[in-house]
PALUMBA-702842 format. One record per residue (C-alpha): residue in one letter; x, y, z. Coordinates in steps of 0.2 Angstrom, whole numbers, plus 5000, padded with zeros to 4 digits. Example, Ala and Ser with C-alpha at 12.3 -4.5 7.8 and 13.67 -1.06 7.14 Angstrom:
% residues 2
<"A"; <5062; 4978; 5039>> <"S"; <5068; 4995; 5036>> 
***
This chain:
% residues 404
<"M"; <5061; 4775; 5286>> <"T"; <5052; 4778; 5301>> <"T"; <5031; 4778; 5302>> <"T"; <5018; 4781; 5314>> <"Q"; <5007; 4768; 5309>> <"P"; <5008; 4751; 5299>> <"A"; <5012; 4756; 5280>> <"P"; <4998; 4748; 5266>> <"Q"; <5006; 4733; 5257>> <"L"; <5005; 4732; 5238>> <"P"; <4997; 4728; 5228>> <"F"; <4982; 4735; 5234>> <"D"; <4965; 4727; 5232>> <"R"; <4954; 4733; 5219>> <"P"; <4936; 4731; 5214>> <"D"; <4940; 4724; 5196>> <"V"; <4953; 4723; 5183>> <"V"; <4947; 4740; 5176>> <"A"; <4945; 4749; 5192>> <"V"; <4960; 4753; 5202>> <"A"; <4962; 4753; 5221>> <"P"; <4951; 4766; 5229>> <"L"; <4967; 4767; 5241>> <"Y"; <4976; 4777; 5228>> <"D"; <4964; 4792; 5231>> <"V"; <4966; 4791; 5249>> <"L"; <4985; 4791; 5248>> <"R"; <4985; 4806; 5237>> <"R"; <4976; 4817; 5249>> <"E"; <4988; 4812; 5262>> <"A"; <5005; 4816; 5254>> <"P"; <5014; 4817; 5237>> <"I"; <5025; 4803; 5244>> <"V"; <5019; 4790; 5256>> <"P"; <5027; 4774; 5266>> <"V"; <5021; 4758; 5259>> <"R"; <5026; 4740; 5261>> <"T"; <5032; 4731; 5246>> <"P"; <5023; 4714; 5240>> <"A"; <5038; 4706; 5250>> <"G"; <5035; 4714; 5265>> <"D"; <5049; 4728; 5265>> <"P"; <5048; 4747; 5267>> <"A"; <5047; 4757; 5252>> <"W"; <5041; 4776; 5248>> <"M"; <5027; 4777; 5234>> <"V"; <5025; 4793; 5224>> <"T"; <5006; 4796; 5222>> <"R"; <5004; 4814; 5215>> <"Y"; <5007; 4818; 5195>> <"E"; <5019; 4833; 5199>> <"E"; <5032; 4824; 5210>> <"C"; <5029; 4807; 5201>> <"R"; <5035; 4816; 5185>> <"A"; <5049; 4825; 5191>> <"L"; <5056; 4810; 5200>> <"F"; <5054; 4800; 5184>> <"A"; <5067; 4812; 5177>> <"D"; <5077; 4812; 5192>> <"P"; <5095; 4805; 5189>> <"R"; <5097; 4802; 5208>> <"L"; <5087; 4787; 5206>> <"G"; <5091; 4771; 5198>> <"R"; <5088; 4754; 5195>> <"S"; <5104; 4749; 5204>> <"H"; <5108; 4750; 5224>> <"P"; <5125; 4756; 5231>> <"A"; <5124; 4741; 5243>> <"P"; <5112; 4727; 5235>> <"E"; <5112; 4716; 5250>> <"E"; <5104; 4730; 5261>> <"A"; <5090; 4735; 5247>> <"S"; <5072; 4732; 5251>> <"K"; <5065; 4717; 5242>> <"I"; <5050; 4721; 5230>> <"S"; <5045; 4703; 5228>> <"D"; <5052; 4686; 5221>> <"A"; <5048; 4691; 5204>> <"A"; <5065; 4692; 5193>> <"V"; <5059; 4707; 5185>> <"M"; <5058; 4722; 5197>> <"G"; <5061; 4711; 5212>> <"G"; <5074; 4721; 5218>> <"P"; <5090; 4731; 5212>> <"T"; <5098; 4727; 5195>> <"G"; <5113; 4732; 5186>> <"D"; <5130; 4738; 5194>> <"Y"; <5128; 4755; 5204>> <"A"; <5146; 4760; 5197>> <"T"; <5141; 4757; 5179>> <"E"; <5122; 4760; 5178>> <"R"; <5124; 4777; 5170>> <"D"; <5136; 4770; 5157>> <"E"; <5125; 4755; 5153>> <"H"; <5110; 4764; 5151>> <"T"; <5119; 4777; 5139>> <"R"; <5125; 4761; 5129>> <"M"; <5106; 4754; 5128>> <"R"; <5098; 4770; 5121>> <"K"; <5112; 4771; 5109>> <"L"; <5109; 4754; 5103>> <"L"; <5089; 4754; 5103>> <"V"; <5084; 4772; 5100>> <"P"; <5086; 4768; 5080>> <"A"; <5076; 4752; 5081>> <"F"; <5062; 4761; 5091>> <"S"; <5061; 4776; 5083>> <"A"; <5045; 4785; 5079>> <"K"; <5051; 4784; 5060>> <"R"; <5054; 4766; 5061>> <"M"; <5038; 4762; 5070>> <"R"; <5029; 4772; 5056>> <"L"; <5037; 4762; 5043>> <"L"; <5031; 4747; 5053>> <"G"; <5014; 4752; 5053>> <"D"; <5009; 4743; 5036>> <"H"; <5015; 4727; 5042>> <"V"; <5008; 4729; 5059>> <"Q"; <4991; 4731; 5051>> <"T"; <4993; 4715; 5041>> <"L"; <4998; 4706; 5056>> <"V"; <4981; 4715; 5065>> <"D"; <4970; 4710; 5051>> <"G"; <4977; 4691; 5052>> <"C"; <4972; 4690; 5071>> <"V"; <4954; 4698; 5068>> <"D"; <4953; 4685; 5054>> <"D"; <4956; 4672; 5066>> <"L"; <4944; 4679; 5081>> <"V"; <4929; 4679; 5067>> <"A"; <4934; 4662; 5062>> <"A"; <4934; 4658; 5081>> <"H"; <4918; 4665; 5083>> <"D"; <4909; 4657; 5068>> <"G"; <4916; 4640; 5074>> <"S"; <4910; 4641; 5092>> <"P"; <4894; 4634; 5096>> <"D"; <4888; 4649; 5107>> <"G"; <4897; 4663; 5097>> <"V"; <4909; 4667; 5111>> <"V"; <4927; 4669; 5108>> <"D"; <4942; 4673; 5119>> <"L"; <4950; 4689; 5112>> <"H"; <4964; 4688; 5124>> <"E"; <4970; 4672; 5116>> <"T"; <4965; 4677; 5099>> <"L"; <4971; 4695; 5098>> <"A"; <4978; 4703; 5113>> <"F"; <4991; 4690; 5116>> <"P"; <4996; 4684; 5099>> <"L"; <4998; 4701; 5091>> <"P"; <5010; 4709; 5102>> <"V"; <5021; 4693; 5101>> <"L"; <5021; 4693; 5083>> <"V"; <5027; 4711; 5083>> <"I"; <5040; 4709; 5096>> <"C"; <5046; 4693; 5088>> <"E"; <5049; 4700; 5071>> <"L"; <5056; 4716; 5078>> <"L"; <5069; 4707; 5089>> <"G"; <5072; 4692; 5078>> <"V"; <5064; 4679; 5089>> <"P"; <5055; 4664; 5081>> <"F"; <5036; 4665; 5084>> <"A"; <5037; 4646; 5084>> <"D"; <5045; 4649; 5103>> <"R"; <5030; 4659; 5109>> <"D"; <5023; 4646; 5121>> <"F"; <5040; 4643; 5128>> <"F"; <5045; 4661; 5132>> <"R"; <5026; 4665; 5136>> <"G"; <5030; 4652; 5150>> <"L"; <5045; 4660; 5155>> <"S"; <5038; 4677; 5156>> <"E"; <5024; 4671; 5168>> <"R"; <5037; 4663; 5179>> <"V"; <5049; 4678; 5179>> <"S"; <5035; 4690; 5183>> <"A"; <5027; 4679; 5198>> <"F"; <5027; 4688; 5214>> <"N"; <5028; 4673; 5226>> <"S"; <5037; 4660; 5217>> <"G"; <5053; 4658; 5228>> <"D"; <5069; 4655; 5217>> <"D"; <5059; 4649; 5202>> <"A"; <5057; 4666; 5195>> <"H"; <5076; 4667; 5195>> <"E"; <5078; 4650; 5188>> <"A"; <5066; 4655; 5174>> <"M"; <5077; 4673; 5171>> <"A"; <5092; 4661; 5168>> <"E"; <5084; 4650; 5158>> <"F"; <5077; 4666; 5147>> <"G"; <5096; 4672; 5147>> <"R"; <5102; 4657; 5140>> <"Y"; <5088; 4656; 5126>> <"M"; <5092; 4672; 5121>> <"G"; <5111; 4670; 5122>> <"E"; <5110; 4654; 5110>> <"L"; <5100; 4666; 5099>> <"A"; <5112; 4681; 5097>> <"Q"; <5126; 4667; 5094>> <"A"; <5115; 4661; 5079>> <"K"; <5113; 4679; 5074>> <"L"; <5132; 4682; 5074>> <"R"; <5133; 4667; 5061>> <"D"; <5118; 4673; 5051>> <"P"; <5113; 4691; 5056>> <"G"; <5096; 4698; 5051>> <"E"; <5089; 4715; 5050>> <"D"; <5083; 4714; 5068>> <"V"; <5088; 4721; 5086>> <"L"; <5094; 4704; 5091>> <"S"; <5107; 4704; 5077>> <"D"; <5111; 4722; 5082>> <"L"; <5115; 4717; 5099>> <"A"; <5126; 4703; 5095>> <"A"; <5136; 4713; 5083>> <"A"; <5138; 4727; 5097>> <"Q"; <5144; 4715; 5109>> <"V"; <5158; 4709; 5098>> <"N"; <5163; 4727; 5093>> <"D"; <5162; 4733; 5112>> <"P"; <5173; 4724; 5124>> <"D"; <5163; 4733; 5140>> <"F"; <5147; 4725; 5133>> <"S"; <5146; 4709; 5144>> <"N"; <5136; 4693; 5137>> <"E"; <5127; 4695; 5155>> <"E"; <5122; 4714; 5150>> <"M"; <5117; 4707; 5132>> <"T"; <5106; 4694; 5138>> <"R"; <5097; 4704; 5151>> <"L"; <5093; 4717; 5140>> <"A"; <5088; 4705; 5127>> <"A"; <5076; 4695; 5138>> <"G"; <5070; 4712; 5145>> <"L"; <5064; 4718; 5128>> <"L"; <5056; 4702; 5124>> <"F"; <5047; 4701; 5141>> <"A"; <5042; 4721; 5141>> <"G"; <5039; 4720; 5122>> <"H"; <5023; 4709; 5123>> <"E"; <5019; 4708; 5141>> <"T"; <5014; 4726; 5144>> <"T"; <5004; 4727; 5128>> <"V"; <4994; 4713; 5130>> <"G"; <4988; 4720; 5146>> <"R"; <4984; 4737; 5139>> <"I"; <4974; 4729; 5124>> <"D"; <4964; 4717; 5134>> <"I"; <4960; 4733; 5147>> <"G"; <4957; 4746; 5132>> <"V"; <4944; 4732; 5125>> <"L"; <4935; 4731; 5142>> <"L"; <4936; 4751; 5145>> <"L"; <4927; 4753; 5128>> <"L"; <4915; 4738; 5130>> <"G"; <4911; 4742; 5147>> <"D"; <4898; 4756; 5142>> <"T"; <4888; 4753; 5126>> <"A"; <4887; 4772; 5124>> <"R"; <4905; 4773; 5126>> <"R"; <4908; 4760; 5112>> <"D"; <4894; 4765; 5101>> <"A"; <4902; 4784; 5101>> <"F"; <4919; 4777; 5096>> <"V"; <4913; 4766; 5083>> <"A"; <4903; 4781; 5076>> <"D"; <4919; 4790; 5072>> <"V"; <4933; 4779; 5074>> <"S"; <4945; 4789; 5064>> <"G"; <4942; 4805; 5072>> <"R"; <4943; 4798; 5090>> <"L"; <4957; 4785; 5087>> <"Q"; <4972; 4794; 5093>> <"S"; <4964; 4802; 5110>> <"T"; <4955; 4786; 5114>> <"V"; <4972; 4777; 5112>> <"E"; <4979; 4790; 5124>> <"E"; <4965; 4788; 5137>> <"V"; <4966; 4769; 5137>> <"L"; <4984; 4772; 5140>> <"R"; <4980; 4784; 5155>> <"L"; <4968; 4773; 5164>> <"S"; <4973; 4755; 5160>> <"A"; <4983; 4748; 5174>> <"P"; <4983; 4730; 5171>> <"G"; <4997; 4727; 5185>> <"G"; <4997; 4735; 5204>> <"L"; <5015; 4740; 5207>> <"G"; <5023; 4755; 5198>> <"L"; <5041; 4758; 5193>> <"V"; <5054; 4753; 5205>> <"R"; <5069; 4763; 5209>> <"Y"; <5083; 4765; 5224>> <"A"; <5089; 4783; 5228>> <"H"; <5107; 4785; 5224>> <"T"; <5110; 4799; 5235>> <"D"; <5098; 4810; 5248>> <"V"; <5084; 4817; 5238>> <"E"; <5073; 4830; 5246>> <"V"; <5055; 4831; 5239>> <"G"; <5046; 4845; 5248>> <"E"; <5048; 4843; 5268>> <"L"; <5054; 4824; 5266>> <"T"; <5070; 4816; 5262>> <"I"; <5071; 4799; 5254>> <"C"; <5087; 4793; 5260>> <"R"; <5101; 4785; 5250>> <"G"; <5097; 4768; 5247>> <"E"; <5078; 4768; 5250>> <"A"; <5067; 4760; 5238>> <"V"; <5055; 4773; 5229>> <"I"; <5039; 4766; 5219>> <"L"; <5034; 4778; 5206>> <"S"; <5015; 4776; 5203>> <"S"; <5010; 4781; 5187>> <"I"; <4993; 4772; 5192>> <"S"; <4990; 4785; 5205>> <"A"; <4997; 4800; 5197>> <"N"; <4987; 4798; 5181>> <"R"; <4972; 4800; 5192>> <"D"; <4978; 4815; 5201>> <"A"; <4965; 4829; 5199>> <"A"; <4978; 4842; 5200>> <"A"; <4984; 4835; 5183>> <"F"; <4968; 4829; 5175>> <"E"; <4949; 4836; 5177>> <"D"; <4937; 4821; 5182>> <"P"; <4952; 4810; 5183>> <"E"; <4942; 4795; 5185>> <"D"; <4931; 4797; 5170>> <"F"; <4936; 4790; 5153>> <"D"; <4937; 4805; 5141>> <"P"; <4941; 4801; 5123>> <"T"; <4940; 4820; 5119>> <"R"; <4954; 4825; 5133>> <"R"; <4967; 4835; 5127>> <"P"; <4980; 4837; 5132>> <"N"; <4983; 4821; 5139>> <"G"; <5000; 4821; 5147>> <"H"; <5000; 4804; 5155>> <"L"; <5015; 4796; 5163>> <"S"; <5011; 4778; 5157>> <"F"; <5028; 4778; 5149>> <"G"; <5037; 4788; 5160>> <"Y"; <5045; 4804; 5158>> <"G"; <5063; 4812; 5154>> <"A"; <5078; 4802; 5149>> <"R"; <5072; 4786; 5155>> <"F"; <5055; 4789; 5144>> <"C"; <5050; 4770; 5140>> <"I"; <5058; 4766; 5122>> <"G"; <5045; 4756; 5117>> <"A"; <5032; 4770; 5118>> <"S"; <5030; 4772; 5099>> <"L"; <5029; 4753; 5096>> <"A"; <5015; 4752; 5109>> <"R"; <5006; 4767; 5102>> <"T"; <5007; 4759; 5084>> <"E"; <5000; 4742; 5090>> <"L"; <4986; 4750; 5101>> <"T"; <4981; 4761; 5087>> <"T"; <4981; 4749; 5073>> <"V"; <4970; 4737; 5085>> <"F"; <4956; 4747; 5091>> <"G"; <4954; 4756; 5074>> <"T"; <4953; 4738; 5065>> <"L"; <4944; 4730; 5078>> <"F"; <4929; 4742; 5080>> <"T"; <4928; 4745; 5061>> <"R"; <4926; 4727; 5056>> <"L"; <4916; 4722; 5072>> <"P"; <4906; 4737; 5077>> <"G"; <4894; 4726; 5087>> <"L"; <4906; 4719; 5098>> <"R"; <4903; 4716; 5116>> <"L"; <4908; 4707; 5131>> <"A"; <4900; 4690; 5134>> <"V"; <4903; 4691; 5154>> <"G"; <4903; 4705; 5167>> <"V"; <4919; 4712; 5171>> <"D"; <4917; 4705; 5189>> <"E"; <4918; 4689; 5181>> <"L"; <4935; 4690; 5173>> <"E"; <4950; 4681; 5182>> <"V"; <4963; 4694; 5186>> <"R"; <4981; 4688; 5186>> <"S"; <4985; 4694; 5203>> <"E"; <5000; 4686; 5206>> <"Q"; <5009; 4692; 5191>> <"L"; <5019; 4708; 5190>> <"T"; <5012; 4713; 5174>> <"G"; <4992; 4708; 5181>> <"G"; <4979; 4709; 5169>> <"V"; <4966; 4696; 5164>> <"S"; <4967; 4676; 5159>> <"S"; <4953; 4680; 5146>> <"V"; <4941; 4692; 5138>> <"P"; <4925; 4682; 5132>> <"V"; <4917; 4693; 5119>> <"T"; <4903; 4690; 5105>> <"W"; <4893; 4701; 5091>> 
***
């Protein structure tokens, strides 16, 4: 990869946790694919525009693995998207196995059946929010700790078959594995994560339940090619992604709705009519993290006049693509009436996020319930006062103080 000037380094500076870095707009105007430096300082290409980003999301010539891992650009010290993962020779087979195992558990039909239970869990979290508000001397309560964090954890624990009582343990592991600059600690935490999930899987073999971890443990017994390493990596990844990404989107979604009183009031006045489209707009604009999806070219890939060479790192930036004026009218505006809304927050094509239906179920239930029960909800501090988790892959905020 050759460039004529120093490439900007990720993550880019942003005004606050709701707004994204202005540099994305600059880079989109320059080219659909631009050179950047990863948080670790290594070279990579970043895909900035919607059309090219969608095409490359679905391109089988890009993968998580690398043909020569020791030569791969390092992304960061994080154990999640810190560099290439999986085996270059078997990645496609591993992906096929994963989808076959997990599609039934995360299907839209299964999520609809899960909907009533998610509603019960959300009601309980909002009850806790109200109780904390009533017990607070100043009426201020942390929505992040009371709702945005525990709800996705409750849901993914039940779906996977992980004890909710262990939430503080794997919360700590999640923060460690996703730290950008932690040296070897992130990988030590991932190894601990793997041991934890492996022990749970062994317990599921002895006493299986109606959960994903039981399914994975049974599949490992029946498929000699499904290694213990692959199974524990997959299980740990599901637990991490199944709560971290949704936590951030609940927080940012609330901030987007509360950042403008007129916007909040319009939603409150017609929650049922605006709910689905509001969730999609939250998904389009919420960008808790500042990176993107990391892939490596398995062969030379030509995009317009540019060639991405075999082995080069590619960062697919849905953050940038979702704000491309060529794909969205007034892309920086929060427009809950936007239709269609073909955002790329869950990717596109064969690797479309398997947890998309689950995330939509949770977000729909959370926003519908929260603003129906607490129509006067408002921020207790300015958005610029919120602490941004800048050293974490998943980004987001540490707290969301609210009152009503």
